[in-house]
Steps between C-alpha positions, in 0.01 A plus 500: 500500500420486871786487748327430829250786466288310751705638794460858373130445441463356851656812655253715312222262604600533868481880472156477334380260769624733775298786346192276466522387865538858624225620267257225604574577865435873446175422315390271782572773756304755294211259446479425871550845651426764233254364243200502731399159367611318814415598854792531741600621842802724550802287574866562428630815331567475128880504537494171693316326218749615239804425717392136475585512129870490592439140607209399278661581163824301548307226680261455209783511244667218694174302493468555124848360456421199718184428299690503166347822371828609342544196277499546123156574355576327170336169577336571838121495510274784613301272730810381685623859533163613638499211747851595618398865537203398716717268711772764553249769596311267731821410684578872517155575642537235770854620582384861546213397729730275706757778539229745612393255770858436609574872542158548662370760254117476509440839332658412165201435271476131408226591254742727314750213476231277352411772245872530419512123442218522242634814326853363482392170343288683243765759407785250498308264271386785274848652456670164452254409225567832329875426514435150367302635203765765426770230491281282277442796267874560452582129469247456222680778313844346533629679810609345831564168323699208641691280257516132594696204369379145562756228571353163411212395274233316700130496580566764766666719233195471275266574791705805597495631141123454489458697824718786372308518172165508682617780734681771299433744786773322699757654267709190425663431164657157448816530292529128428585156635826315548485120491737212424245253363272717284624610160601864457231705324209301645213738577230492764239777469753747368781409741804345331760253624822703464758231565664283764501567875877558488426819302413657838871573546484721189155656555530595869805734464311704239282629788181526292274286719297583808412145602594138439222245544631146545242270340701180466323171441525242780761298307739799499492586872858373530614835352288715732777587747741592220245725325394676822864571587563642150192726515565627852863575416377734226271684743188445288185427700431127472184303572424129481177368347485128586386240250314293759189711560280194448683323781548777755207739566508879453543558872738229621547462873867519596661415830851529640659179625813630675596716203374258235204646304228239450208550259179319583336385177151588620415776749170433676417789739237289677769265636576788737318426828378857556361522146327163535347592839379838370338336197338232719351764732350683200362166372336412832347844557395539136343153468316533833334828402435370148316198644290722727415744220422236236313257728150608379621473139647154563171379651309629195743336257486173696121497468516567123758224447291252700179580311661507152637145487556186704814475709682673786521879529876501538750346262822374661808418297859418588745769396873546557603780734796630699807271490318266258259393776151395384189656653125499435386820327136609531278650230128522440402214271453629146474170308258213484600198706786310336709195564855549623627397156286765328628767740859415407439537126657844465447876503155647495451648153263759360136379483597185692183284520597384849437848645151575638312820408557638853859378477561709188396814687708410803808428290459813289486718812750285699243467778565125506837580660356665815524185722879519459496769770475204739813348339673832558386527862639153576836578338479276193473797264567874491295794375766554229728243338532258208182302438526136616474215250384140522759234585490336156556834325788585735670171412459581130603866515810449715639274227412739218589831670838493682418780749142398566549374858639836616138613538466256790751701707208725601138435598257482206261792473136582445618757245838571347711708263434258214123501558457878493695501174244269339695175537236264632288221360624346175800734454876446462641325806853617405390863500316446827813360666699798369262737680495282813881504519504877460261528795704259715829681435360854535259449789427793728199570717411795277514267196244275673269793567537615140397154373202486740388844383535412130313173558186710557523630142678218314473183705136438578364525146735377228448374145717197578290397802271213399 
């Protein structure tokens, strides 16, 4: 049994972190002034550098706390932890440099502080991963286990059980489920329904649980306040796993309306003006340079398209963009001339006879999309975003897929999260929307750059591009 060992572990973790910070600082000083690997001019005496540790160590520990580096490691990811370590150390680096300027200390080596930043990130990440693997080792052997009881049988309960079974390194053991509507003895993947919810009043005093997970179905939310009060009275750690994950996203946006918490059903970071302006600047600069760089290629493609078949070089088609507004999207023509009715027939399929020989090459390599840089420059599209669809398809999909129109809350993109994951051409529209919504709700500038980088390897040439 675990009785709040997390607080004891955190104290030990703080001590370890203090030693790592001091050790990384000492290594940085040695590397800069004693190793002979870096040239330097004589500045401050050694004692002044190490006196700074009186402020740096507690300052960095405070930053680690602020960046959630002392939360439980059971279900926290290594990538998120690394990102928080980098953020905390970067803020620390900037703070040290600012303080040195404020106190007018030009002789304190800025280069040593930068070396300390790199060493500290490396050592902190290395040691934390060792600790993580040690904990996983003991949990797999039955130590450091947390015993959990689920209150309520629902889809969220089943999902939670699945997650626990797939991640034994978290060290959770589910004792059972209490539910009023499911028969006692019912099993789900080895977890049994033990009885009614009222049995909590008997189970909680026994003091054999570490956590209560409330997984009530939506129809039973009337009892939520009563159950929370009962659990908190017992002192057992209680968490709530809502049964509306398909309605509310993983990262809901909450706001305070004079003390009333309000949950926005869909959080779209790009509705923030600063985010939208930053993305637009990147789009304008990126599309301008892309046009300049690819201009010779565009001229060559235009000539090949003109010589290969009758018709215009560019193909223009109405698509639906930001706020459901239609716009004309440009592409190099890849098909033989068709009537408007033929164009509206449907998706392009593999070995489509309407596609010209040059068109097949352009589609396979996505070079037919290059003229969309002009759409981006004029603000109709973005470098990254959900791909735009034709008006008739939008009308069809918005009836079939309830959340389809959410994609029109952002500008459509030349490339996107769905596209680099192979969802283009004649692939599942439902799956594509799922990826588009993930992008919309989790947008960051770094996410955009990641997608643009991966497009080089996954987006241009794809087996579903035809």
